[in-house]
N, CA, C and O atoms as a DFTB+ gen file, in Angstrom:
852 C
 N C O
     1  1      47.210     146.869      69.051
     2  2      48.297     147.208      69.391
     3  2      48.845     147.084      70.955
     4  3      50.023     146.900      71.264
     5  1      47.777     147.220      71.832
     6  2      48.147     147.072      73.123
     7  2      48.578     145.694      73.386
     8  3      49.587     145.439      74.043
     9  1      47.735     144.722      72.819
    10  2      47.852     143.442      73.106
    11  2      49.290     142.736      72.476
    12  3      49.916     141.798      72.969
    13  1      49.547     143.367      71.445
    14  2      51.021     143.058      70.585
    15  2      52.043     143.737      71.729
    16  3      52.915     142.981      72.158
    17  1      52.012     144.814      72.144
    18  2      52.661     145.356      73.110
    19  2      53.047     144.551      74.429
    20  3      54.173     144.334      74.877
    21  1      51.829     144.175      74.918
    22  2      51.946     143.382      75.975
    23  2      52.548     141.922      75.895
    24  3      53.095     141.324      76.822
    25  1      52.343     141.470      74.623
    26  2      53.211     139.958      74.324
    27  2      54.444     140.310      74.181
    28  3      55.259     139.672      74.847
    29  1      54.925     141.350      73.337
    30  2      56.402     141.640      73.304
    31  2      56.997     142.087      74.550
    32  3      58.204     141.936      74.742
    33  1      56.235     142.629      75.414
    34  2      56.899     143.018      76.701
    35  2      57.162     141.543      77.534
    36  3      58.227     141.296      78.099
    37  1      56.176     140.757      77.509
    38  2      56.288     139.301      78.248
    39  2      57.438     138.482      77.507
    40  3      58.165     137.725      78.150
    41  1      57.568     138.645      76.231
    42  2      58.727     137.775      75.768
    43  2      59.907     138.407      75.945
    44  3      60.898     137.680      76.013
    45  1      60.106     139.960      76.067
    46  2      61.130     140.654      76.300
    47  2      61.801     140.149      77.996
    48  3      62.981     140.014      78.319
    49  1      60.698     139.981      78.739
    50  2      60.779     139.745      79.963
    51  2      61.495     138.179      80.234
    52  3      62.436     137.894      80.974
    53  1      60.781     137.410      79.458
    54  2      61.451     136.113      79.540
    55  2      62.980     135.934      79.015
    56  3      63.847     135.121      79.333
    57  1      62.973     136.764      78.299
    58  2      64.442     136.545      77.507
    59  2      65.564     137.359      78.200
    60  3      66.745     137.041      78.059
    61  1      65.203     138.333      78.890
    62  2      66.124     139.219      80.019
    63  2      66.204     137.877      81.401
    64  3      67.273     137.629      81.959
    65  1      65.218     137.331      81.671
    66  2      65.589     136.473      82.817
    67  2      66.377     135.243      82.560
    68  3      67.266     134.816      83.296
    69  1      65.906     134.629      81.274
    70  2      66.768     133.601      80.582
    71  2      68.200     133.727      80.461
    72  3      69.090     132.946      80.797
    73  1      68.251     134.891      79.900
    74  2      69.698     135.104      79.525
    75  2      70.604     135.724      80.620
    76  3      71.803     135.968      80.488
    77  1      69.886     135.930      81.665
    78  2      70.526     136.288      83.009
    79  2      71.266     134.910      83.695
    80  3      72.456     134.823      83.997
    81  1      70.355     133.994      83.831
    82  2      70.609     132.699      84.131
    83  2      71.795     132.127      83.343
    84  3      72.844     131.771      83.879
    85  1      71.549     132.069      82.055
    86  2      72.771     131.545      81.128
    87  2      73.887     132.079      81.432
    88  3      74.917     131.405      81.447
    89  1      73.871     133.363      81.720
    90  2      75.270     134.321      81.765
    91  2      75.938     133.896      83.005
    92  3      77.160     133.952      83.136
    93  1      74.968     133.383      84.106
    94  2      75.688     133.294      85.363
    95  2      75.829     131.921      85.717
    96  3      76.227     131.636      86.847
    97  1      75.493     130.855      84.712
    98  2      75.265     129.510      85.113
    99  2      76.813     128.859      85.154
   100  3      77.027     127.940      85.944
   101  1      77.790     129.312      84.362
   102  2      79.283     128.998      84.537
   103  2      79.811     129.139      85.840
   104  3      80.670     128.371      86.273
   105  1      79.294     130.177      86.555
   106  2      79.593     130.314      87.867
   107  2      79.188     129.211      89.061
   108  3      79.564     129.252      90.232
   109  1      78.403     128.316      88.501
   110  2      77.977     127.315      89.474
   111  2      76.820     127.832      90.435
   112  3      76.680     127.375      91.569
   113  1      76.119     128.678      89.976
   114  2      74.902     129.311      90.934
   115  2      73.812     128.305      91.165
   116  3      73.513     127.432      90.351
   117  1      73.214     128.494      92.380
   118  2      72.091     127.669      92.745
   119  2      70.648     128.183      92.241
   120  3      70.513     129.216      91.586
   121  1      69.668     127.404      92.595
   122  2      68.334     128.099      92.357
   123  2      67.930     129.259      92.726
   124  3      67.303     129.954      91.927
   125  1      68.175     129.651      93.859
   126  2      68.024     130.879      94.355
   127  2      68.614     131.958      93.889
   128  3      67.961     133.001      93.868
   129  1      69.783     131.946      93.483
   130  2      70.651     132.838      92.915
   131  2      70.092     133.002      91.408
   132  3      70.047     134.090      90.834
   133  1      69.719     131.912      90.904
   134  2      69.058     132.243      89.596
   135  2      68.052     132.829      89.533
   136  3      67.767     133.522      88.556
   137  1      67.201     132.666      90.676
   138  2      65.882     133.443      90.419
   139  2      66.067     134.860      90.519
   140  3      65.501     135.664      89.778
   141  1      67.002     135.217      91.602
   142  2      67.125     136.666      92.198
   143  2      67.605     137.317      90.866
   144  3      66.982     138.273      90.405
   145  1      68.636     136.843      90.282
   146  2      69.449     137.486      89.306
   147  2      68.642     137.570      88.274
   148  3      68.621     138.680      87.743
   149  1      67.732     136.474      87.655
   150  2      66.700     136.723      86.484
   151  2      65.757     137.586      86.873
   152  3      65.381     138.293      85.937
   153  1      65.156     137.832      88.040
   154  2      64.166     138.852      88.367
   155  2      64.777     140.351      88.397
   156  3      64.173     141.354      88.018
   157  1      65.977     140.315      88.875
   158  2      66.752     141.741      88.817
   159  2      66.734     142.060      87.537
   160  3      66.086     143.066      87.250
   161  1      67.389     141.346      86.478
   162  2      67.746     141.538      85.048
   163  2      66.503     141.920      84.310
   164  3      66.598     142.702      83.365
   165  1      65.316     141.418      84.675
   166  2      64.233     141.709      84.011
   167  2      63.376     142.964      84.499
   168  3      62.726     143.634      83.697
   169  1      63.410     143.190      85.622
   170  2      62.602     144.211      86.155
   171  2      63.508     145.429      86.783
   172  3      62.950     146.429      87.236
   173  1      64.642     145.319      86.784
   174  2      65.298     145.971      87.599
   175  2      65.602     147.587      86.675
   176  3      65.711     148.630      87.319
   177  1      65.687     147.579      85.443
   178  2      65.575     148.701      84.720
   179  2      64.569     149.545      84.849
   180  3      64.742     150.742      85.079
   181  1      63.372     148.968      84.707
   182  2      61.928     149.525      84.825
   183  2      61.754     149.967      86.410
   184  3      61.311     151.090      86.649
   185  1      61.973     149.412      87.081
   186  2      62.007     149.780      88.719
   187  2      62.659     151.075      88.952
   188  3      62.128     152.006      89.557
   189  1      63.944     151.089      88.395
   190  2      64.759     152.117      88.741
   191  2      64.236     153.335      87.995
   192  3      64.427     154.404      88.575
   193  1      63.556     153.386      86.714
   194  2      63.160     154.441      86.005
   195  2      61.833     154.923      86.864
   196  3      61.642     156.139      86.861
   197  1      61.010     154.207      87.510
   198  2      59.707     154.492      87.843
   199  2      59.944     155.229      89.414
   200  3      59.266     156.113      89.938
   201  1      61.043     154.590      89.892
   202  2      61.556     155.454      91.345
   203  2      62.025     156.697      90.885
   204  3      61.682     157.596      91.653
   205  1      62.641     157.064      89.981
   206  2      63.328     158.309      89.557
   207  2      61.966     159.181      89.212
   208  3      61.863     160.323      89.660
   209  1      60.975     158.623      88.437
   210  2      59.980     159.478      88.150
   211  2      58.957     159.753      89.193
   212  3      58.012     160.533      89.083
   213  1      59.285     158.956      90.304
   214  2      58.148     159.001      91.359
   215  2      56.660     158.480      91.085
   216  3      55.634     158.931      91.593
   217  1      56.756     157.580      90.299
   218  2      55.484     156.824      89.759
   219  2      55.412     155.554      90.549
   220  3      56.425     155.140      91.113
   221  1      54.218     154.881      90.626
   222  2      54.352     153.404      91.370
   223  2      54.964     152.579      90.375
   224  3      54.816     152.805      89.174
   225  1      55.623     151.661      90.808
   226  2      56.414     150.698      90.092
   227  2      55.807     149.893      89.207
   228  3      54.951     149.110      89.621
   229  1      56.059     149.931      88.178
   230  2      55.122     149.155      87.189
   231  2      54.737     147.749      87.304
   232  3      53.773     147.280      86.699
   233  1      55.574     147.008      88.168
   234  2      55.180     145.600      88.282
   235  2      54.119     145.475      89.584
   236  3      53.459     144.463      89.821
   237  1      54.094     146.627      90.323
   238  2      53.084     146.677      91.501
   239  2      51.679     146.527      90.857
   240  3      50.774     145.903      91.410
   241  1      51.546     147.182      89.566
   242  2      50.298     146.931      88.862
   243  2      49.912     145.790      88.108
   244  3      48.762     145.395      87.918
   245  1      50.801     145.378      87.762
   246  2      50.690     143.909      86.867
   247  2      51.909     142.877      87.393
   248  3      53.008     142.773      86.849
   249  1      51.522     142.244      88.410
   250  2      52.423     141.173      89.098
   251  2      53.012     139.986      87.902
   252  3      53.919     139.172      88.081
   253  1      52.444     140.125      87.049
   254  2      52.666     139.043      86.079
   255  2      54.064     138.884      85.402
   256  3      54.546     137.858      84.921
   257  1      54.624     140.183      85.477
   258  2      55.807     140.404      85.447
   259  2      56.726     139.663      86.197
   260  3      57.705     139.098      85.711
   261  1      56.394     139.664      87.457
   262  2      57.232     138.947      88.492
   263  2      57.047     137.521      88.207
   264  3      58.053     136.820      88.104
   265  1      55.772     136.962      88.053
   266  2      55.666     135.525      87.782
   267  2      56.544     135.099      86.828
   268  3      57.394     134.226      87.001
   269  1      56.325     135.774      85.717
   270  2      57.152     135.239      84.472
   271  2      58.595     135.426      84.501
   272  3      59.354     134.752      83.804
   273  1      59.000     136.386      85.346
   274  2      60.599     136.480      85.415
   275  2      60.780     135.171      86.173
   276  3      61.599     134.384      85.698
   277  1      60.193     134.857      87.178
   278  2      60.496     133.753      88.245
   279  2      60.632     132.444      87.661
   280  3      61.534     131.658      87.949
   281  1      59.456     132.174      86.605
   282  2      59.194     131.036      85.945
   283  2      60.248     130.833      84.868
   284  3      60.695     129.697      84.704
   285  1      60.672     131.823      84.136
   286  2      61.601     131.896      83.351
   287  2      62.826     131.310      83.745
   288  3      63.382     130.343      83.223
   289  1      63.204     131.999      84.737
   290  2      64.650     131.730      85.549
   291  2      64.785     130.156      86.227
   292  3      65.789     129.460      86.387
   293  1      63.440     129.911      86.534
   294  2      63.429     128.260      87.131
   295  2      63.668     127.301      86.022
   296  3      64.435     126.340      86.085
   297  1      62.870     127.681      84.895
   298  2      62.853     126.790      83.669
   299  2      64.322     126.718      83.138
   300  3      64.807     125.598      82.978
   301  1      65.007     127.739      82.874
   302  2      66.187     128.298      82.253
   303  2      67.329     127.532      83.392
   304  3      68.370     127.113      82.888
   305  1      67.153     127.370      84.757
   306  2      68.135     126.805      85.479
   307  2      67.816     125.394      85.359
   308  3      68.885     124.796      85.487
   309  1      66.938     124.628      85.188
   310  2      66.553     123.215      85.405
   311  2      67.009     122.612      83.731
   312  3      67.437     121.489      83.462
   313  1      66.762     123.724      82.804
   314  2      66.761     123.283      81.514
   315  2      68.253     123.849      80.915
   316  3      68.456     123.992      79.710
   317  1      69.132     124.107      81.836
   318  2      70.453     124.818      81.177
   319  2      70.987     124.120      79.952
   320  3      71.175     124.641      78.852
   321  1      71.190     122.962      80.270
   322  2      71.843     122.216      79.194
   323  2      71.214     122.249      77.519
   324  3      71.727     122.241      76.401
   325  1      69.998     122.284      78.000
   326  2      69.243     122.487      76.522
   327  2      69.095     123.687      76.098
   328  3      68.938     123.797      74.882
   329  1      69.095     124.966      76.943
   330  2      68.811     126.240      76.975
   331  2      70.295     126.791      76.259
   332  3      70.311     127.730      75.462
   333  1      71.361     126.141      76.628
   334  2      72.599     126.682      76.351
   335  2      73.218     126.374      74.863
   336  3      74.208     126.893      74.349
   337  1      72.328     125.359      74.312
   338  2      72.659     125.167      72.950
   339  2      72.848     126.136      72.170
   340  3      72.588     127.169      72.787
   341  1      73.193     126.365      71.044
   342  2      73.722     127.639      70.320
   343  2      72.593     128.378      69.599
   344  3      72.569     129.604      69.483
   345  1      71.432     127.345      69.008
   346  2      70.248     127.843      68.405
   347  2      69.413     128.327      69.408
   348  3      68.846     129.387      69.144
   349  1      69.182     127.789      70.559
   350  2      68.322     128.246      71.533
   351  2      68.759     129.819      72.296
   352  3      68.008     130.703      72.707
   353  1      70.201     129.751      72.291
   354  2      70.796     131.064      73.106
   355  2      70.739     132.014      71.768
   356  3      70.688     133.224      71.991
   357  1      70.741     131.663      70.652
   358  2      70.716     132.779      69.573
   359  2      69.138     133.313      69.599
   360  3      68.830     134.493      69.439
   361  1      68.304     132.351      69.805
   362  2      66.714     132.936      69.896
   363  2      66.516     133.866      70.952
   364  3      65.861     134.905      70.865
   365  1      67.284     133.321      72.241
   366  2      66.796     134.199      73.274
   367  2      67.619     135.815      73.308
   368  3      67.311     136.763      74.031
   369  1      68.717     135.756      72.306
   370  2      69.319     137.020      72.049
   371  2      68.511     137.767      71.188
   372  3      68.488     138.991      71.323
   373  1      67.864     137.237      70.349
   374  2      66.928     137.779      69.536
   375  2      65.683     138.550      70.191
   376  3      65.269     139.686      69.963
   377  1      65.221     137.569      71.077
   378  2      63.987     137.838      72.026
   379  2      64.355     139.058      72.947
   380  3      63.593     140.004      73.151
   381  1      65.622     138.921      73.480
   382  2      66.319     140.143      74.246
   383  2      66.337     141.227      73.293
   384  3      65.788     142.235      73.739
   385  1      66.772     141.337      72.176
   386  2      66.822     142.515      71.237
   387  2      65.476     143.147      71.076
   388  3      65.300     144.365      71.083
   389  1      64.405     142.124      70.912
   390  2      62.824     142.948      70.941
   391  2      62.558     143.417      72.258
   392  3      61.876     144.433      72.393
   393  1      63.045     142.760      73.330
   394  2      62.780     143.286      74.894
   395  2      63.620     144.985      75.001
   396  3      63.041     146.018      75.335
   397  1      64.972     144.875      74.646
   398  2      65.591     146.287      74.980
   399  2      64.934     147.259      73.960
   400  3      64.688     148.423      74.276
   401  1      64.638     146.725      72.650
   402  2      63.824     147.849      71.795
   403  2      62.394     148.440      72.522
   404  3      62.121     149.636      72.626
   405  1      61.580     147.348      72.982
   406  2      60.531     147.739      73.620
   407  2      60.588     148.664      74.688
   408  3      60.104     149.795      74.634
   409  1      61.266     148.113      75.796
   410  2      61.548     148.653      77.139
   411  2      62.160     150.128      76.885
   412  3      61.804     151.106      77.542
   413  1      63.032     150.166      75.952
   414  2      63.651     151.503      76.076
   415  2      62.790     152.478      75.393
   416  3      62.962     153.621      75.817
   417  1      61.987     152.375      74.540
   418  2      61.116     153.314      74.107
   419  2      59.996     153.570      75.052
   420  3      59.533     154.669      75.360
   421  1      59.646     152.446      75.447
   422  2      58.508     152.477      76.834
   423  2      58.786     153.484      77.740
   424  3      58.005     154.387      78.040
   425  1      60.130     153.293      78.261
   426  2      60.790     154.025      79.176
   427  2      60.755     155.503      78.916
   428  3      60.319     156.342      79.704
   429  1      61.224     155.716      77.813
   430  2      61.288     157.236      77.221
   431  2      60.016     157.893      77.035
   432  3      59.849     159.052      77.415
   433  1      59.054     157.175      76.437
   434  2      57.638     157.632      76.338
   435  2      57.072     158.045      77.548
   436  3      56.553     159.152      77.695
   437  1      57.167     157.078      78.533
   438  2      56.670     157.461      79.992
   439  2      57.186     158.713      80.417
   440  3      56.382     159.559      80.808
   441  1      58.392     158.963      80.402
   442  2      59.009     160.017      80.993
   443  2      58.720     161.282      80.077
   444  3      58.639     162.434      80.504
   445  1      58.594     160.941      78.914
   446  2      58.021     162.078      77.850
   447  2      56.570     162.821      78.164
   448  3      56.304     164.018      78.268
   449  1      55.802     161.731      78.265
   450  2      54.243     161.914      78.552
   451  2      54.172     162.477      79.977
   452  3      53.195     163.157      80.290
   453  1      55.192     162.222      80.893
   454  2      54.798     163.259      82.353
   455  2      55.580     164.402      82.322
   456  3      55.613     165.089      83.343
   457  1      56.444     164.859      80.998
   458  2      56.958     166.100      80.886
   459  2      58.156     166.259      81.832
   460  3      58.564     167.320      82.305
   461  1      58.698     164.917      82.046
   462  2      60.182     164.847      82.936
   463  2      61.182     165.331      82.359
   464  3      61.537     164.806      81.304
   465  1      61.773     166.246      82.787
   466  2      63.030     166.539      82.134
   467  2      63.590     166.943      80.694
   468  3      64.742     166.926      80.260
   469  1      62.202     167.367      80.015
   470  2      62.566     167.339      78.456
   471  2      63.742     168.030      77.985
   472  3      64.248     168.892      78.703
   473  1      64.177     167.780      76.985
   474  2      64.083     166.535      76.269
   475  2      65.173     165.342      76.656
   476  3      65.144     164.220      76.150
   477  1      65.979     165.714      77.479
   478  2      67.109     164.888      77.903
   479  2      66.898     163.679      78.840
   480  3      67.496     162.623      78.640
   481  1      66.001     163.857      79.909
   482  2      65.728     162.985      80.734
   483  2      65.109     161.648      80.120
   484  3      65.655     160.578      80.386
   485  1      64.022     161.689      79.335
   486  2      63.532     160.589      78.692
   487  2      64.373     159.673      77.751
   488  3      64.103     158.547      77.335
   489  1      65.419     160.424      77.536
   490  2      66.508     159.516      76.774
   491  2      67.244     158.887      77.716
   492  3      67.441     157.678      77.588
   493  1      67.783     159.601      78.833
   494  2      68.537     158.789      79.778
   495  2      67.569     157.713      80.400
   496  3      67.990     156.565      80.543
   497  1      66.240     158.057      80.790
   498  2      65.512     156.946      81.453
   499  2      65.104     155.532      80.487
   500  3      64.926     154.350      80.783
   501  1      65.057     156.300      79.198
   502  2      65.042     154.986      78.162
   503  2      66.197     153.896      78.242
   504  3      66.146     152.670      78.137
   505  1      67.283     154.791      78.469
   506  2      68.434     153.685      78.314
   507  2      68.377     152.853      79.589
   508  3      68.552     151.636      79.658
   509  1      68.104     153.699      80.598
   510  2      68.295     152.872      81.914
   511  2      67.229     151.727      81.942
   512  3      67.634     150.639      82.352
   513  1      65.895     151.828      81.553
   514  2      64.828     150.872      81.394
   515  2      65.319     149.637      80.652
   516  3      65.078     148.484      81.011
   517  1      66.005     149.974      79.622
   518  2      66.584     148.759      78.808
   519  2      67.690     147.829      79.442
   520  3      67.595     146.622      79.661
   521  1      68.727     148.640      79.680
   522  2      70.065     148.093      80.150
   523  2      70.191     148.219      81.751
   524  3      71.124     147.506      82.121
   525  1      69.569     148.884      82.832
   526  2      69.687     148.965      83.956
   527  2      69.645     147.579      84.605
   528  3      70.657     147.291      85.243
   529  1      68.619     146.620      84.562
   530  2      68.785     145.433      85.094
   531  2      69.891     144.639      84.919
   532  3      70.179     143.791      85.763
   533  1      70.696     144.846      83.702
   534  2      71.610     143.824      83.285
   535  2      72.706     144.480      83.927
   536  3      73.612     143.744      84.319
   537  1      72.824     145.835      84.134
   538  2      73.898     146.560      85.007
   539  2      73.833     146.083      86.243
   540  3      74.916     145.648      86.632
   541  1      72.942     146.003      87.019
   542  2      72.748     145.535      88.297
   543  2      73.258     144.124      88.430
   544  3      74.014     143.779      89.337
   545  1      72.759     143.234      87.376
   546  2      73.053     141.730      87.471
   547  2      74.799     141.733      87.568
   548  3      75.423     141.161      88.462
   549  1      75.376     142.455      86.517
   550  2      76.730     142.306      86.722
   551  2      77.468     142.947      87.520
   552  3      78.659     142.662      87.646
   553  1      76.844     143.988      88.238
   554  2      77.779     144.410      89.355
   555  2      77.616     143.465      90.496
   556  3      78.571     143.318      91.259
   557  1      76.494     142.798      90.696
   558  2      76.134     141.848      91.885
   559  2      77.068     140.653      91.550
   560  3      77.617     139.996      92.435
   561  1      77.213     140.414      90.267
   562  2      78.048     138.957      90.147
   563  2      79.585     139.308      89.764
   564  3      80.331     138.393      89.416
   565  1      80.070     140.712      89.836
   566  2      81.398     141.105      89.697
   567  2      81.881     140.806      88.377
   568  3      83.041     140.423      88.227
   569  1      80.930     140.974      87.206
   570  2      81.333     140.588      85.901
   571  2      81.553     142.132      85.202
   572  3      81.082     143.159      85.691
   573  1      82.301     142.080      84.059
   574  2      82.302     143.509      83.262
   575  2      80.751     143.848      82.891
   576  3      79.947     143.056      82.399
   577  1      80.560     144.959      83.178
   578  2      79.198     145.223      82.765
   579  2      79.172     145.578      81.318
   580  3      80.192     145.615      80.631
   581  1      77.723     145.890      80.785
   582  2      77.306     145.875      79.498
   583  2      78.000     147.183      79.022
   584  3      78.101     147.252      77.797
   585  1      78.427     148.078      79.619
   586  2      79.004     149.407      79.281
   587  2      80.550     149.225      78.832
   588  3      81.108     149.892      77.961
   589  1      81.164     148.125      79.647
   590  2      82.442     147.871      79.301
   591  2      82.849     147.042      78.422
   592  3      84.014     146.847      78.072
   593  1      81.849     146.512      78.028
   594  2      82.229     145.157      77.027
   595  2      82.161     145.698      75.541
   596  3      81.351     146.603      75.337
   597  1      82.833     145.296      74.607
   598  2      82.829     145.734      73.270
   599  2      81.461     145.163      72.338
   600  3      81.343     145.398      71.135
   601  1      80.648     144.514      73.005
   602  2      79.456     143.966      72.514
   603  2      78.725     145.290      72.154
   604  3      78.772     146.276      72.891
   605  1      78.081     145.255      71.037
   606  2      77.085     146.089      70.562
   607  2      75.715     146.180      71.003
   608  3      74.799     145.916      70.224
   609  1      75.483     146.578      72.346
   610  2      74.238     146.455      73.018
   611  2      73.881     147.737      73.622
   612  3      72.817     148.174      73.183
   613  1      74.405     148.408      74.423
   614  2      73.986     149.675      75.105
   615  2      73.987     150.652      73.685
   616  3      72.932     151.231      73.428
   617  1      75.111     150.833      72.803
   618  2      74.941     151.642      71.645
   619  2      73.669     151.864      70.914
   620  3      73.141     152.940      70.634
   621  1      73.218     150.502      70.621
   622  2      71.927     150.673      69.820
   623  2      70.664     151.179      70.510
   624  3      69.756     151.756      69.912
   625  1      70.685     150.879      72.006
   626  2      69.819     151.403      72.704
   627  2      69.707     152.874      72.899
   628  3      68.675     153.543      72.935
   629  1      71.129     153.323      73.037
   630  2      71.228     154.916      73.237
   631  2      70.822     155.813      71.895
   632  3      70.275     156.898      71.696
   633  1      71.396     154.756      71.093
   634  2      71.121     155.802      69.402
   635  2      69.590     155.625      69.444
   636  3      69.023     156.718      69.439
   637  1      68.893     154.741      69.477
   638  2      67.502     154.769      69.410
   639  2      66.644     155.812      70.277
   640  3      65.744     156.530      69.841
   641  1      67.116     155.743      71.604
   642  2      66.396     156.763      72.582
   643  2      66.832     158.263      72.184
   644  3      66.084     159.179      72.527
   645  1      67.861     158.511      71.565
   646  2      68.526     159.760      70.891
   647  2      67.572     160.151      70.095
   648  3      66.910     161.181      70.223
   649  1      67.455     159.162      69.071
   650  2      66.458     159.522      67.859
   651  2      65.100     159.699      68.356
   652  3      64.395     160.503      67.747
   653  1      64.531     158.976      69.532
   654  2      63.364     159.406      69.938
   655  2      63.063     160.876      70.429
   656  3      62.101     161.559      70.077
   657  1      63.952     161.196      71.207
   658  2      64.008     162.477      71.570
   659  2      64.248     163.566      70.650
   660  3      63.686     164.625      70.930
   661  1      64.940     163.531      69.646
   662  2      64.947     164.322      68.645
   663  2      63.889     164.422      67.805
   664  3      63.447     165.507      67.426
   665  1      63.373     163.180      67.430
   666  2      61.971     163.158      66.602
   667  2      60.784     163.919      67.252
   668  3      60.007     164.722      66.737
   669  1      60.865     163.369      68.741
   670  2      59.744     163.988      69.149
   671  2      59.810     165.325      69.562
   672  3      58.768     165.872      69.924
   673  1      60.881     165.943      69.566
   674  2      61.013     167.434      69.843
   675  2      60.773     167.985      68.505
   676  3      60.280     169.112      68.458
   677  1      61.011     167.442      67.530
   678  2      60.555     168.111      66.076
   679  2      59.081     167.856      65.583
   680  3      58.390     168.640      64.932
   681  1      58.798     166.806      65.954
   682  2      57.361     166.309      65.712
   683  2      56.550     165.877      66.420
   684  3      55.870     164.918      66.055
   685  1      56.357     166.556      67.844
   686  2      55.585     165.812      68.676
   687  2      54.290     165.224      68.526
   688  3      53.910     164.349      69.305
   689  1      53.559     165.657      67.545
   690  2      52.543     165.085      67.312
   691  2      52.283     163.365      66.841
   692  3      51.239     162.718      66.919
   693  1      53.402     163.009      66.428
   694  2      53.622     161.936      65.694
   695  2      53.918     160.483      66.784
   696  3      54.435     159.435      66.398
   697  1      53.511     160.724      67.981
   698  2      54.031     159.988      69.011
   699  2      54.259     158.407      68.592
   700  3      55.354     157.851      68.509
   701  1      52.991     157.826      68.351
   702  2      53.092     156.503      68.321
   703  2      53.870     156.046      66.980
   704  3      54.500     154.990      67.026
   705  1      53.852     156.714      65.925
   706  2      55.013     156.374      64.853
   707  2      56.312     156.602      65.109
   708  3      57.216     155.952      64.586
   709  1      56.494     157.598      65.981
   710  2      57.978     157.786      66.162
   711  2      58.449     156.677      67.010
   712  3      59.499     156.083      66.765
   713  1      57.697     156.398      67.984
   714  2      57.831     155.356      68.937
   715  2      58.275     153.910      68.207
   716  3      59.347     153.342      68.418
   717  1      57.217     153.437      67.303
   718  2      57.398     152.391      66.333
   719  2      58.711     152.138      65.563
   720  3      59.390     151.112      65.611
   721  1      58.987     153.438      64.725
   722  2      60.214     153.638      64.080
   723  2      61.831     153.385      64.953
   724  3      62.861     152.833      64.565
   725  1      61.494     154.040      66.226
   726  2      62.759     154.157      67.169
   727  2      62.846     152.410      67.565
   728  3      63.807     151.691      67.292
   729  1      61.723     152.022      68.193
   730  2      61.858     150.439      68.262
   731  2      62.339     149.647      67.220
   732  3      63.258     148.857      67.434
   733  1      61.864     149.753      66.190
   734  2      62.407     148.879      64.820
   735  2      63.690     149.388      64.624
   736  3      64.454     148.553      64.139
   737  1      64.229     150.595      64.863
   738  2      65.659     150.765      64.584
   739  2      66.527     150.370      65.615
   740  3      67.695     150.351      65.228
   741  1      66.358     150.017      66.901
   742  2      66.998     149.458      67.955
   743  2      66.996     147.845      67.731
   744  3      67.984     147.127      67.883
   745  1      65.973     147.505      67.423
   746  2      65.908     145.831      67.117
   747  2      66.777     145.498      66.063
   748  3      67.543     144.536      66.132
   749  1      66.690     146.289      65.034
   750  2      67.515     145.958      63.578
   751  2      69.079     146.133      63.863
   752  3      70.006     145.441      63.443
   753  1      69.106     147.172      64.636
   754  2      70.668     147.493      64.961
   755  2      71.306     146.299      65.715
   756  3      72.327     145.710      65.358
   757  1      70.623     146.051      66.713
   758  2      71.160     144.979      67.896
   759  2      71.022     143.703      67.002
   760  3      71.965     142.915      67.068
   761  1      69.978     143.388      66.175
   762  2      69.870     142.027      65.635
   763  2      71.094     141.922      64.648
   764  3      71.752     140.885      64.565
   765  1      71.368     143.065      63.891
   766  2      72.601     142.972      62.944
   767  2      73.697     142.900      63.736
   768  3      74.583     142.310      63.117
   769  1      74.058     143.236      64.845
   770  2      75.207     143.052      65.928
   771  2      75.197     141.788      66.129
   772  3      76.254     141.161      66.066
   773  1      73.978     141.153      66.414
   774  2      74.015     139.557      66.716
   775  2      74.418     138.602      65.629
   776  3      75.139     137.620      65.808
   777  1      73.799     139.041      64.289
   778  2      73.912     138.181      63.220
   779  2      75.380     138.376      62.744
   780  3      75.911     137.330      62.371
   781  1      76.051     139.357      62.687
   782  2      77.422     139.575      62.131
   783  2      78.426     139.626      63.207
   784  3      79.598     139.832      62.892
   785  1      78.072     139.448      64.550
   786  2      79.066     139.675      65.622
   787  2      79.719     141.029      65.592
   788  3      80.944     141.087      65.687
   789  1      79.106     141.963      65.485
   790  2      79.739     143.373      65.148
   791  2      79.978     143.859      66.987
   792  3      79.163     143.731      67.900
   793  1      81.291     144.388      67.032
   794  2      81.688     144.892      68.152
   795  2      81.924     146.515      68.010
   796  3      81.894     147.002      66.880
   797  1      82.180     147.430      69.261
   798  2      82.555     148.583      69.314
   799  2      83.756     148.837      68.470
   800  3      84.740     148.252      68.922
   801  1      83.990     149.522      67.392
   802  2      85.340     149.846      66.795
   803  2      86.238     150.224      67.710
   804  3      85.903     150.785      68.753
   805  1      87.506     149.938      67.388
   806  2      88.401     150.508      68.070
   807  2      88.647     152.108      68.285
   808  3      89.198     152.675      69.229
   809  1      88.076     152.635      67.140
   810  2      88.177     154.114      67.058
   811  2      87.287     154.720      68.102
   812  3      87.445     155.901      68.410
   813  1      86.487     154.083      68.588
   814  2      85.557     154.507      69.304
   815  2      85.611     154.411      70.660
   816  3      84.765     154.917      71.397
   817  1      86.684     153.709      71.083
   818  2      87.257     153.300      72.611
   819  2      88.327     154.127      72.977
   820  3      88.753     154.932      72.149
   821  1      88.837     154.048      74.121
   822  2      90.127     154.427      74.728
   823  2      90.601     153.178      75.219
   824  3      89.860     152.270      75.595
   825  1      92.178     153.134      75.208
   826  2      92.534     151.950      75.735
   827  2      94.012     152.457      76.391
   828  3      94.390     153.596      76.118
   829  1      94.768     151.666      77.184
   830  2      95.834     152.065      77.934
   831  2      96.921     152.371      76.856
   832  3      97.678     153.330      77.005
   833  1      96.995     151.520      75.731
   834  2      98.034     151.579      74.905
   835  2      97.799     153.020      74.014
   836  3      98.758     153.680      73.613
   837  1      96.463     153.383      73.781
   838  2      96.292     154.637      73.284
   839  2      96.613     155.918      74.077
   840  3      97.123     156.944      73.627
   841  1      96.264     155.698      75.202
   842  2      96.386     157.069      76.356
   843  2      97.864     157.130      76.413
   844  3      98.408     158.235      76.418
   845  1      98.619     155.954      76.460
   846  2     100.327     156.376      76.766
   847  2     100.872     156.151      75.407
   848  3     102.091     156.011      75.307
   849  1     100.089     156.095      74.291
   850  2     100.990     156.136      72.737
   851  2     101.575     157.513      72.669
   852  3     102.258     157.846      71.701
């Protein structure tokens, strides 16, 4: 299980870094910018989480996360024309879905195991772990961030982390099973959104037309 979790984490890290470079490529970025953006996206959320928890930052114990992020960013930069093809991008999006599912619940579980601000803080830190790097990337790039877009990205993560918090409060002795179920939920929710191009419905959003209607 640990080896499988590590492999999934590395796959998610690759996807985070690669999709960051692809998202930034139309702006004409250089190699250094691609490496920085890929690295920030891949490790940003977990770094913020560990700083809030007052724990050693996760990549300080295993710098392979840094190397993998940088390597994925460089390969994506040089292979952008290939990587931007529809099927390759789709594959990266599904790997990204694996990454956010794993990182979200890992983040929530780490906070829960430390007894940090139960039960709300683990939910928030799980969300931060999964989408924090993307938010940092979008802010630095001056793009609409993940929370502002209609894409179903943050909602699957939030729903899965809330489910984790509720189930852990109700049945704390089933931590491993709960973690697996919530990871699967986030992945399937996000994968469905990718497959069927689902977006946040109008009734779940506020708009200027609605506010002045």
